[in-house]
C-alpha positions in Angstrom: -2.1 -24.2 18.1 -1.5 -27.4 18.4 -3.6 -30.3 18.5 -2.2 -31.3 22.0 -2.8 -27.9 23.5 -6.9 -27.7 22.0 -6.9 -31.1 23.7 -6.0 -29.6 27.0 -8.5 -27.0 26.9 -11.2 -29.3 25.5 -10.4 -31.2 28.7 -10.5 -28.4 31.4 -13.6 -26.8 29.7 -15.4 -30.7 30.4 -13.9 -31.1 34.0 -15.6 -27.3 34.3 -19.0 -28.4 33.4 -18.8 -31.8 35.3 -17.4 -29.7 38.5 -20.1 -26.5 38.4 -22.3 -27.0 35.7 -20.7 -24.7 33.3 -20.7 -24.2 29.7 -17.8 -23.8 27.4 -17.9 -22.7 23.9 -14.8 -23.8 22.1 -13.9 -21.6 18.7 -11.7 -23.9 16.6 -9.1 -21.2 14.8 -10.1 -22.6 11.3 -13.5 -21.5 12.2 -12.2 -17.8 12.9 -12.4 -15.2 9.7 -9.2 -14.8 7.6 -7.3 -11.6 8.8 -5.9 -9.3 6.3 -3.0 -6.2 7.2 -3.1 -3.8 4.0 -2.2 -0.4 3.3 -5.8 0.4 1.4 -8.1 3.1 3.8 -11.2 5.1 3.0 -12.7 4.9 -0.4 -10.2 2.1 -1.9 -10.3 0.3 1.2 -14.2 -0.1 1.3 -13.4 -1.1 -2.8 -11.1 -3.5 -1.9 -13.4 -5.3 1.0 -16.1 -5.7 -1.6 -14.0 -7.7 -3.8 -12.8 -9.7 -1.1 -16.6 -10.3 -0.1 -17.0 -11.5 -3.8 -14.6 -14.8 -3.0 -17.2 -16.3 -0.3 -14.5 -16.2 2.9 -15.2 -14.2 6.0 -12.2 -12.0 6.6 -11.5 -8.9 8.6 -9.7 -6.4 7.1 -7.5 -3.4 8.5 -6.2 -0.8 6.4 -3.5 1.3 7.6 -0.7 3.4 6.1 1.6 2.8 8.6 1.1 -0.8 7.7 5.1 -1.6 8.6 4.9 0.1 12.1 1.6 -2.3 12.6 2.8 -5.5 11.1 6.0 -5.1 13.2 3.8 -4.8 16.5 1.3 -7.7 15.5 4.2 -10.0 15.0 6.6 -9.1 18.0 3.2 -9.7 19.9 2.6 -13.3 18.4 -0.6 -11.9 16.5 0.2 -11.6 12.9 -2.4 -11.1 10.7 -3.1 -14.1 8.0 -2.2 -11.8 5.0 0.1 -8.6 5.3 -0.3 -6.6 1.9 3.1 -4.7 2.2 4.2 -1.9 -0.5 7.3 -3.6 -1.6 9.3 -6.4 -0.5 12.7 -5.0 1.8 9.8 -6.1 5.0 8.6 -8.9 3.6 12.0 -10.4 2.9 13.3 -10.2 6.4 10.2 -12.2 7.9 10.8 -15.0 5.2 14.7 -15.0 6.6 13.1 -15.1 9.9 10.8 -18.0 8.5 7.6 -16.5 9.4 6.2 -16.5 6.0 4.9 -19.7 4.6 5.0 -20.3 0.5 2.9 -19.9 -1.6 4.1 -22.1 -4.3 1.2 -23.0 -6.3 -1.1 -20.6 -5.4 -1.3 -18.4 -8.5 -0.3 -19.0 -11.9 3.5 -17.3 -12.4 3.5 -17.4 -16.1 0.6 -14.8 -15.8 3.0 -12.0 -13.8 6.7 -11.3 -15.9 9.6 -10.0 -14.6 10.5 -8.4 -12.4 6.8 -9.2 -10.5 7.8 -12.8 -10.1 8.5 -13.5 -6.4 11.0 -16.2 -6.4 13.7 -15.1 -4.1 15.7 -18.3 -2.6 18.0 -20.9 -4.3 15.4 -23.1 -3.7 13.0 -21.0 -5.2 10.5 -20.8 -2.8 7.7 -17.9 -3.4 6.5 -16.0 -0.7 4.8 -12.7 -1.9 2.8 -11.9 -4.8 1.7 -8.2 -6.3 -2.4 -8.1 -5.6 -1.3 -4.1 -7.1 1.3 -2.5 -9.3 2.0 0.8 -10.4 4.2 2.8 -12.8 6.8 5.3 -12.1 9.4 7.2 -14.3 6.7 9.1 -15.8 5.9 13.0 -15.0 2.1 14.1 -15.4 0.9 17.6 -16.9 -2.3 19.0 -17.4 -3.5 17.9 -20.8 -2.6 20.4 -23.9 0.5 21.4 -21.9 3.2 19.1 -22.9 6.4 20.1 -21.6 9.4 19.9 -23.9 11.6 17.6 -23.9 14.1 19.2 -22.3 15.4 19.4 -17.7 12.8 21.5 -15.9 13.1 24.1 -13.5 12.6 23.8 -9.8 9.4 26.0 -9.8 7.6 24.1 -12.2 7.7 20.9 -10.4 4.6 20.4 -8.0 6.8 18.2 -5.3 5.4 17.3 -2.1 7.6 15.4 0.4 4.9 14.8 3.3 3.5 11.2 3.9 1.6 9.5 6.9 3.5 6.6 6.6 7.3 6.9 5.4 8.1 10.9 4.4 10.7 11.1 2.1 10.1 8.3 -0.1 8.8 11.1 -2.9 12.4 12.6 -2.8 13.8 9.2 -3.3 11.8 8.0 -6.6 13.8 11.0 -8.0 16.8 9.5 -7.3 16.4 6.0 -8.2 15.1 7.2 -11.2 18.1 9.2 -12.1 20.5 6.4 -11.5 18.3 4.1 -13.4 18.1 6.8 -16.7 21.9 7.6 -16.7 23.4 4.1 -15.2 20.5 2.0 -16.8 19.0 -1.5 -15.4 22.0 -3.3 -14.8 23.7 -0.7 -11.8 20.3 -0.1 -11.0 19.9 -3.4 -10.0 23.4 -3.9 -8.6 22.7 -0.9 -6.3 18.6 -2.0 -4.9 20.5 -5.4 -3.7 23.3 -4.2 -2.0 25.7 -6.4 -2.7 28.7 -4.3 -2.7 29.3 -3.6 -6.4 27.6 -0.6 -6.4 27.7 1.5 -3.6 26.2 4.7 -2.3 29.6 6.6 -2.7 30.1 5.4 -5.9 30.1 7.4 -8.9 26.6 6.0 -10.1 24.6 7.3 -7.0 26.7 10.5 -6.4 26.6 12.0 -9.9 22.5 11.4 -9.5 22.2 12.8 -6.3 24.4 15.7 -7.2 21.7 16.4 -10.2 18.8 16.5 -7.5 20.9 18.4 -5.2 21.3 21.3 -7.6 17.6 21.4 -9.0 16.8 21.8 -5.0 19.5 24.6 -4.7 17.6 26.4 -7.5 15.1 27.7 -5.6 15.1 28.0 -1.2 11.5 29.1 -1.1 10.4 26.2 -3.6 12.6 23.4 -1.6 11.1 24.5 1.5 7.7 24.3 0.8 7.9 21.1 -1.0 9.6 20.1 1.9 6.3 20.9 3.8 4.3 20.1 1.7 2.0 16.7 1.3 2.5 14.7 -1.7 -0.9 14.1 -1.9 -2.3 17.8 -1.9 -4.9 19.2 -0.2 -7.4 16.4 1.0 -10.4 19.0 -0.3 -8.8 19.5 -4.0 -7.8 17.6 -6.9 -3.6 16.9 -6.1 -0.8 19.2 -6.6 -0.8 19.1 -10.5 -4.6 21.0 -10.3 -4.4 23.1 -7.2 -0.2 23.2 -6.3 1.5 26.6 -6.2 1.9 29.3 -9.0 4.0 27.7 -12.0 3.6 23.8 -10.5 2.9 22.8 -14.0 5.2 19.2 -13.7 4.8 16.1 -11.7 7.2 13.6 -11.5 4.8 11.1 -9.4 3.7 7.5 -10.1 0.8 6.0 -11.7 -1.3 6.1 -8.2 -1.6 9.7 -8.6 -4.5 9.8 -10.6 -6.7 8.8 -7.5 -5.3 12.2 -6.2 -6.6 14.4 -9.4 -9.9 12.8 -8.3 -12.6 14.5 -11.1 -9.9 16.1 -12.9 -8.0 13.0 -14.1 -9.3 13.6 -17.2 -7.3 16.2 -17.6 -4.1 14.6 -16.7 -1.4 13.6 -19.6 1.8 11.9 -19.1 5.2 11.0 -20.8 8.4 9.9 -19.7 10.2 11.5 -17.4 14.0 11.0 -18.6 14.0 13.9 -21.2 12.8 16.4 -18.1 15.1 14.8 -15.2 17.9 17.6 -13.7 21.2 17.0 -15.7 19.5 15.9 -18.9 17.7 15.4 -21.2 18.3 11.3 -21.0 17.2 8.2 -23.3 15.0 6.2 -21.9 16.8 3.0 -20.2 14.2 1.4 -18.2 10.4 2.1 -15.9 10.7 2.1 -12.6 7.7 0.0 -10.7 6.6 -0.6 -7.7 3.6 -2.9 -6.4 1.8 -4.1 -3.1 2.7 -7.3 -2.3 0.6 -10.1 -0.2 2.1 -12.6 1.9 1.1 -15.5 4.0 2.1 -15.9 7.9 0.1 -18.5 8.6 -1.1 -21.9 6.7 -4.7 -21.7 7.1 -6.1 -23.4 4.0 -8.7 -20.5 4.2 -5.9 -17.8 4.0 -4.5 -19.9 0.8 -7.4 -20.0 -0.8 -8.4 -16.1 -0.3 -4.6 -15.6 -1.8 -5.1 -17.8 -4.7 -8.3 -15.9 -5.6 -7.1 -12.4 -5.4 -3.7 -13.3 -7.2 -5.9 -15.0 -10.0 -6.5 -13.2 -13.4 -10.0 -13.0 -12.4 -9.8 -11.8 -9.0 -7.3 -9.1 -10.2 -9.8 -8.0 -13.2 -12.0 -7.3 -10.2 -10.2 -5.4 -8.4 -8.6 -3.8 -11.1 -12.3 -2.6 -12.5 -13.9 -2.1 -9.1 -11.0 0.2 -7.8 -9.8 1.8 -11.3 -5.8 0.2 -10.2 -3.6 -1.4 -12.2 -2.4 -5.1 -11.9 1.1 -7.2 -12.7 -0.7 -9.8 -14.7 -0.4 -9.7 -17.7 -4.1 -11.8 -18.5 -5.5 -8.6 -16.8 -7.1 -5.6 -19.0 -6.8 -2.0 -18.0 -10.1 0.4 -17.4 -10.2 3.8 -19.1 -8.5 5.7 -21.7 -5.0 6.2 -23.5 -2.9 6.9 -20.5 -4.5 3.7 -18.5 -3.9 1.7 -21.4 -0.3 3.0 -21.7 0.4 2.6 -18.0 -0.7 -0.8 -18.4 1.5 -2.0 -21.2 4.3 -0.8 -19.4 3.7 -2.9 -16.3 3.1 -5.8 -17.9 4.8 -5.9 -21.7 8.1 -6.8 -23.0 9.9 -2.9 -21.9 12.4 -3.3 -19.3 11.4 -2.3 -15.6 12.8 -2.7 -12.3 11.6 -2.7 -9.2 11.7 0.5 -6.6 14.9 0.6 -5.4 13.8 1.7 -2.1 11.0 -0.9 -1.6 13.6 -3.8 -2.1 16.4 -2.3 0.0 16.7 -3.7 3.4 14.4 -1.6 5.9 17.5 0.0 7.6 18.8 0.7 4.5 15.9 2.5 3.0 15.2 4.6 6.2 18.5 5.8 5.9 18.1 7.0 2.9 14.8 8.7 3.3 16.6 10.4 5.9 19.4 11.6 3.6 16.9 12.9 1.1 15.3 14.9 3.7 18.3 16.4 5.2 19.3 17.3 1.6 16.3 19.1 0.7 16.2 20.6 4.4 20.0 22.0 3.3 18.3 23.3 -0.2 16.1 25.2 1.4 17.9 26.6 4.4 20.3 27.7 2.1 22.8 25.8 3.3 25.7 23.5 1.9 25.5 19.7 1.7 28.3 17.9 2.4 27.3 14.8 0.1 30.2 12.3 0.7 29.9 12.4 4.3 26.1 12.2 3.8 26.6 8.9 1.7 28.8 7.5 3.6 26.4 7.4 6.3 24.1 5.2 4.3 26.7 3.1 2.8 27.8 2.3 6.7 23.8 1.2 7.4 24.5 -0.7 4.0 27.9 -2.4 5.3 26.0 -3.2 8.9 23.5 -5.2 7.0 23.5 -9.4 7.1 23.3 -11.4 3.9 20.3 -11.3 2.6 19.4 -14.9 1.2 15.4 -14.1 0.7 15.7 -11.0 -1.2 14.6 -10.9 -4.5 17.0 -12.7 -7.4 15.9 -10.1 -9.8 15.4 -6.4 -9.8 15.3 -5.7 -13.3 13.8 -7.2 -16.3 15.4 -7.8 -19.0 12.9 -6.9 -21.5 
């Protein structure tokens, strides 16, 4: 709200008072709570709010699994939140290109966040987002004492659920991303994620990875159909797919956030690298895929800037990690828990190569086309129908080709070591 508009409203209020004795109360924008839109609901949402209360800054938090749609609606109505926390940077890069985001320069210690978490995204090196929660992918969970052999597993061994409240299809895209990463390496993977044209959807790296996953699905129509209709979190009153899935289900290709689904059984869940178990393997571990929830500023209010600064700090991230048992991309944050938690934290912030989740980096239209193609692939397998993979990937490539240049996209998808 401009100073000129504020003065105009005040003048009108004074005229109303002098004319009819009415009383007008004016609350400046700077006195209002900081509005935050994020992905956490239920217990984790309450834990996040408890962390925010410790900062001493008035706030209003809205948690939703459909934050992409909610944020778009708020932006289009002219009432974006002060802070939005998004899973990945695809949308945020588009909002930055539209000049809707405010720079985070100077609001957090960038040296505490190693590559690829650093948010510099433009030639001018402005920063528009910072990870406030991190998770590790390229891993497989199994029940304690039942470590699998280092060789590809059959479809019926996998606990797979494709359903989600928000963007259904991403559990399948994780498989293809991991296959591209472990088969081709970080350089090819990063070029594909950025969509610059050097690695296309129809080219051999993506096509052969997709064929390997489709071949796994074709092993069992019943298992593929069940996966298509199953929520990736399992029954809300149970202990996740790993502990309450169908008979024979013993492995889950899922990120570190799966621990929250296992609830009281989480101490009985162990993890290993996914590369040896992926279809067409075993492969050697080339890198680990990582994902994050990134905070961005839609307003320049001092209170909003202060809140992001506190949340991204080592102290804020440590408090969030301790209270909600989540992981941070901040190198100075120490994990809670046992060996599995320490192993996850080391891979998130240590020296090993890491790559951001490819679909989280892609332009939203391309990501959505990716998800749709994944769902169609598993639906064809469940129905026992042939898949026109070249045609399917050509359609996704057409969506990619229609995208404008992305000057605000991340410059780096993978770390170098």
